[in-house]
C-alpha positions as CSV (number, residue, x, y, z in Angstrom):
1,M,44.3,82.1,18.6
2,T,47.4,84.1,17.0
3,G,48.8,83.4,13.7
4,S,51.9,81.9,15.1
5,S,50.1,79.7,17.5
6,R,47.7,78.5,14.8
7,A,50.9,77.7,12.6
8,R,52.4,75.4,15.6
9,W,49.5,73.4,15.4
10,V,49.0,73.4,11.7
11,V,52.4,71.9,10.7
12,P,52.3,68.8,13.0
13,A,48.5,68.3,11.9
14,L,49.6,68.6,8.2
15,A,52.6,66.4,9.1
16,L,50.1,63.5,10.7
17,L,47.7,63.7,7.7
18,A,50.7,63.1,5.4
19,A,51.8,59.9,7.3
20,F,48.4,58.4,7.4
21,N,48.2,59.1,3.4
22,L,51.1,57.7,2.8
23,G,50.6,54.2,4.9
24,F,52.9,54.6,7.7
25,F,50.3,53.8,10.1
26,T,48.8,51.1,8.0
27,R,52.0,49.2,7.9
28,P,51.3,46.9,11.1
29,L,48.0,45.9,9.4
30,I,50.2,44.6,6.1
31,D,52.7,43.0,8.5
32,A,50.1,41.1,10.2
33,A,49.2,39.5,7.2
34,A,52.8,38.5,6.3
35,R,53.3,36.7,9.2
36,P,53.4,33.1,8.3
37,D,52.6,31.8,11.7
38,T,49.2,34.2,12.4
39,L,46.5,31.5,12.1
40,E,48.6,29.0,13.9
41,L,49.0,31.7,16.7
42,L,45.2,32.3,16.5
43,R,44.5,28.4,16.6
44,G,46.1,28.6,19.8
45,S,44.0,30.9,21.2
46,T,40.7,30.6,22.9
47,H,37.7,31.0,20.4
48,I,34.5,29.9,20.0
49,P,33.7,27.6,16.9
50,E,31.1,28.0,14.9
51,A,31.0,25.3,11.2
52,R,28.7,23.5,9.6
53,G,30.7,22.4,6.8
54,A,34.0,20.3,7.6
55,R,35.7,21.3,4.1
56,A,34.2,25.0,4.4
57,P,37.3,27.6,4.6
58,A,38.3,28.7,8.4
59,V,38.3,32.4,9.2
60,F,39.0,33.5,12.5
61,V,37.2,36.9,13.6
62,A,38.6,38.6,16.7
63,F,35.3,40.3,18.3
64,D,34.5,42.5,21.2
65,P,31.0,41.8,22.8
66,Y,30.1,45.7,22.6
67,C,31.3,46.0,18.9
68,R,28.2,47.1,16.8
69,H,30.3,46.3,13.6
70,C,30.9,42.7,15.0
71,R,27.4,42.4,15.7
72,A,26.1,43.3,12.0
73,L,29.0,40.8,10.9
74,H,27.8,38.0,13.0
75,E,24.3,38.5,11.6
76,V,25.8,38.2,8.0
77,L,28.1,35.5,8.7
78,A,25.3,33.3,10.4
79,K,23.8,32.4,7.0
80,H,26.6,31.4,5.2
81,I,27.8,29.4,8.6
82,A,24.6,27.6,8.1
83,A,24.6,27.1,4.6
84,G,28.5,25.0,5.4
85,E,29.9,27.8,2.9
86,I,32.3,29.2,6.0
87,Q,33.7,28.3,9.5
88,V,34.3,30.7,11.7
89,E,36.6,30.7,14.8
90,W,35.1,33.5,17.0
91,V,38.1,35.0,19.2
92,P,36.9,37.2,21.7
93,V,38.8,40.3,22.7
94,A,38.1,43.2,25.4
95,F,39.0,47.0,25.1
96,M,35.6,48.7,23.8
97,D,33.7,48.6,27.0
98,P,34.3,48.3,30.8
99,D,32.0,45.1,30.8
100,S,33.8,43.5,27.5
101,L,35.9,41.5,29.7
102,S,32.9,40.4,31.9
103,V,30.7,39.6,29.1
104,G,33.2,38.1,27.0
105,A,33.9,35.5,30.0
106,Q,30.4,34.8,30.5
107,I,30.0,34.1,26.6
108,L,33.1,31.5,26.6
109,S,31.9,30.1,30.1
110,A,28.6,29.1,28.8
111,A,27.4,25.5,28.5
112,K,27.2,26.3,24.4
113,P,29.3,29.6,24.0
114,S,28.2,29.6,20.4
115,L,24.6,29.7,21.5
116,A,25.6,32.3,24.1
117,L,27.1,34.4,21.4
118,T,24.1,34.4,19.3
119,R,22.2,35.4,22.0
120,W,24.2,38.2,23.2
121,F,24.5,39.6,19.3
122,G,20.9,39.1,19.0
123,A,19.8,41.2,22.3
124,E,18.7,44.8,22.0
125,P,21.8,46.7,21.5
126,G,22.5,48.4,25.0
127,N,20.4,45.3,26.4
128,P,22.7,42.8,27.8
129,G,19.8,40.6,28.9
130,E,21.2,37.7,30.7
131,F,24.7,38.8,30.6
132,S,25.9,41.4,33.1
133,S,29.0,42.7,34.9
134,A,28.6,40.1,37.5
135,A,31.4,37.8,38.2
136,S,32.7,35.7,35.7
137,P,35.8,32.9,35.9
138,V,38.9,34.8,36.5
139,E,41.0,32.2,34.3
140,T,38.2,32.6,31.4
141,Q,38.9,36.5,31.6
142,S,42.7,36.0,31.7
143,R,42.4,34.1,28.5
144,I,40.6,36.8,27.0
145,V,43.2,39.4,28.1
146,A,45.7,36.9,26.4
147,N,43.5,37.3,23.4
148,T,43.1,40.8,23.1
149,Q,46.8,41.1,23.5
150,L,47.5,38.3,20.9
151,V,45.1,40.4,18.3
152,R,46.9,43.6,19.1
153,S,50.4,42.2,18.5
154,L,49.4,40.7,15.0
155,V,47.3,44.0,14.1
156,G,49.5,46.5,15.9
157,R,46.4,48.2,17.9
158,D,43.1,47.3,19.2
159,V,40.5,46.4,16.5
160,A,37.4,44.6,16.0
161,P,36.2,42.9,14.0
162,A,39.5,41.8,12.7
163,L,39.1,38.7,10.2
164,F,42.3,36.6,9.7
165,Y,41.8,33.9,6.7
166,H,44.0,32.3,4.0
167,D,43.1,33.5,0.4
168,R,43.1,31.4,-2.5
169,T,46.9,31.5,-3.0
170,G,47.4,30.4,0.4
171,A,48.4,33.6,1.7
172,T,47.4,34.7,5.1
173,Q,45.1,38.0,4.7
174,L,43.6,40.3,7.4
175,T,40.3,42.4,6.6
176,V,39.9,44.8,9.3
177,G,36.0,45.6,9.6
178,A,33.2,43.7,7.8
179,P,34.0,43.2,4.2
180,S,32.0,45.5,2.1
181,D,31.0,43.0,-0.6
182,I,30.6,39.9,1.5
183,E,30.0,37.6,-1.5
184,H,33.2,38.5,-3.2
185,W,35.2,38.1,0.2
186,L,33.7,34.4,0.6
187,H,34.9,33.7,-3.0
188,S,38.2,35.1,-2.1
189,L,38.7,32.5,0.9
190,S,41.1,29.3,0.1
191,R,39.0,26.3,-0.3
């Protein structure tokens, strides 16, 4: 590679790096939390409720069945759900794997979707167990496609997990990825 051809790549690369550092590409994440109707839109989505305490704060979590971070988050939140500290509405999206849509639809179509979700996330990674790319209801798949489009419109890109909730001040918040300090995050939720 000659010096002039290298320079043609260096300048755009530096501009892109500067754009990330200045926050131009994170702006959709900020805007998603600023929308006053975010949680209302998610309430209208197809989701899987998990709750033990009626007065516990509610969180909507967009997940892809093939997201390893979603699997880990599900495991971490399970004990807090069981203790009645949090209510989670799992919003299935599909973009990570060709089978995401089919598996998500099978989970939603199960007699007990919450149990099916737990079984899916409890399976050995890479081994879908009772879930496969077999046919799943087209109507259910279309609802997952709608969920995927909704979350994409709220966040500005495909992302999982994405956690939407109200903080203690009542402001809508968005956390992309699992919170690094789950206890601190739980205390930041509205009561």
